[in-house]
N, C-alpha and C positions, 0 to 999 in steps of 0.2 A: 858298144854299150851293152851291158848285161841285162837280160830280160828279168823283170821282177817275177819271182816265183810265188806260187800260192802260199808257201810256207812263210815267205817274207811278208806278204800282205796280212796273213793271220797274226804274225808277231807284232807288226805295227798296229793292227787293229786292237789286239789285246792290250798293248801299252796305252793306246789312246783311251780305251775304256777304263783301265786301271787309274790313269791320271785324272780323267774326267770325274770319276767317282770320288777319288781322293780330294779333289778340289771342290766337290760339292755341286757339280753341274749335273743337270738332267740332260738326256739327249735333246730335248726340246730347247733348253736354254743354250746349249752349245750350238745347235743348229741356227738359232736366232742370231747369236754372236757372229757366226760365219756366213750368214745369209744363204744357208743351205737347207735342204729338207731334212726332217727327222729320218726319213727313209735312207737318205744318203749317209747320215751318221751311223745308222744301224748297219748298213751294208759295209761301211768302212770298218766298224768295230768287229765285224764278223769275217773280215778278209775277203769279201765278195765283190769288191770294186776297186778299181785303180784310182789314182788321184794325181794331180799335178804337183810340181815342186811348190807352186804358189799356195796350194791348199795346205801343204805341210807347214809352210811358213805361217800361214794364217792360223792353223791349228796350234802351233807353238805359242803364238802371240795370245790367242784366246785362252789357252790353258796356262799361260804365264810360265812357260818353260823355255830353255834355250834351244835354238834350232840346231 
């Protein structure tokens, strides 16, 4: 299995932030939908934390995009 690179995390984070803003969510409202902290959302959007496949699925559902 390939290791997730820092560049990949940054790209995913940028996409999450772009879609979150496009859909009208704040970091706080997205965090509440996911039962995560605002700090986690910030770290994710800035490519500073990893995440599980389940988190990706939950993000897609919360942001109403296909996984």
